[in-house]
C-alpha positions in Angstrom: -4.0 13.3 9.0 -6.1 15.1 6.4 -6.4 13.8 2.9 -4.2 11.0 1.4 -2.6 11.2 -2.0 -1.2 8.1 -3.5 1.4 7.7 -6.2 3.8 5.2 -7.7 1.5 2.9 -9.5 2.0 1.8 -13.1 2.7 -1.0 -15.6 5.5 -3.4 -14.8 6.6 -6.8 -16.1 6.4 -9.8 -13.9 9.4 -10.0 -11.6 9.7 -6.2 -11.5 9.3 -3.8 -8.6 7.3 -0.7 -7.7 7.2 1.5 -4.7 3.8 3.1 -3.8 3.7 6.3 -1.7 0.8 7.7 0.3 1.3 11.3 1.4 -1.0 12.7 4.1 -1.8 16.4 4.0 -1.6 16.5 7.8 0.6 15.0 10.4 0.7 11.3 11.0 2.0 9.5 14.1 3.6 6.2 14.5 0.8 5.0 16.8 -1.8 5.5 14.0 -3.2 2.4 12.4 -2.1 2.4 8.7 -2.6 -0.1 6.0 -2.5 -0.9 2.3 -5.4 -2.7 0.6 -6.0 -3.7 -3.0 -9.0 -4.5 -5.2 -8.6 -6.6 -8.3 -11.3 -6.5 -11.0 -14.4 -8.5 -10.0 -13.0 -9.2 -6.5 -13.5 -7.7 -3.0 -11.0 -5.3 -1.5 -8.4 -7.2 0.5 -5.8 -6.2 3.1 -2.3 -6.3 1.8 -0.3 -5.0 4.8 -1.0 -3.1 8.0 0.6 -1.4 11.0 -1.5 -1.8 14.1 -1.6 1.0 16.7 0.5 -1.3 18.9 3.3 -1.3 16.4 3.1 -4.8 14.9 3.0 -5.3 11.1 1.0 -8.0 9.3 1.1 -9.0 5.7 -1.3 -11.1 3.5 0.1 -14.5 2.9 0.2 -13.8 -0.8 2.7 -11.0 -0.4 4.9 -12.1 2.5 8.5 -11.9 1.6 7.9 -9.8 -1.5 6.2 -6.6 -0.1 7.4 -4.3 2.6 5.4 -1.6 4.3 7.2 1.4 5.9 6.5 4.9 7.0 8.3 8.2 7.4 6.3 10.3 9.9 8.6 13.3 9.3 7.4 13.3 5.7 3.8 12.2 6.6 4.2 9.4 4.1 3.4 5.7 4.0 5.1 3.4 1.6 4.7 0.0 0.0 7.7 -1.5 -1.6 6.6 -4.3 -4.0 9.2 -6.7 -5.3 9.0 -9.9 -7.5 5.6 -8.7 -8.8 3.3 -11.3 -10.3 0.3 -10.8 -12.7 -2.0 -11.7 -9.8 -0.8 -8.6 -8.0 -2.6 -6.5 -10.6 -5.2 -4.3 -8.7 -6.0 -0.8 -7.6 -4.0 -0.2 -4.4 -5.5 1.9 -1.6 -3.8 3.3 1.4 -5.6 3.9 4.7 -4.6 5.9 7.7 -7.0 5.5 10.6 -10.4 6.0 8.9 -9.2 7.9 5.9 -8.7 6.3 2.5 -6.6 7.4 -0.5 -8.0 7.6 -4.0 -6.3 4.5 -5.2 -3.5 3.9 -7.7 -3.5 1.3 -10.4 -0.8 -1.4 -10.5 -0.7 -3.6 -13.6 1.7 -6.5 -13.8 2.2 -8.1 -17.3 3.3 -11.7 -17.8 
């Protein structure tokens, strides 16, 4: 899959939405494991959402019903649609495809 470049982060008010993108420099395939993680200041990195190689999708309890992960293999891109954002969603968000990580993109949600 090559390198991963993330985009779409920024500053948004509580209740707002953002869509993160993670574009791979090489081809990706639907059977690849893919995930979004986040790390808030002073906290450990945590899993937000993940596709398994078997095709199932899991979400952290804290984002269920608000975040949706999707992919477009034709565009070599992974997405994370984030709705109803809360201040506690503030973190650096990282994508991962198999063992390769993106550089991270900052998401800040103001109250």
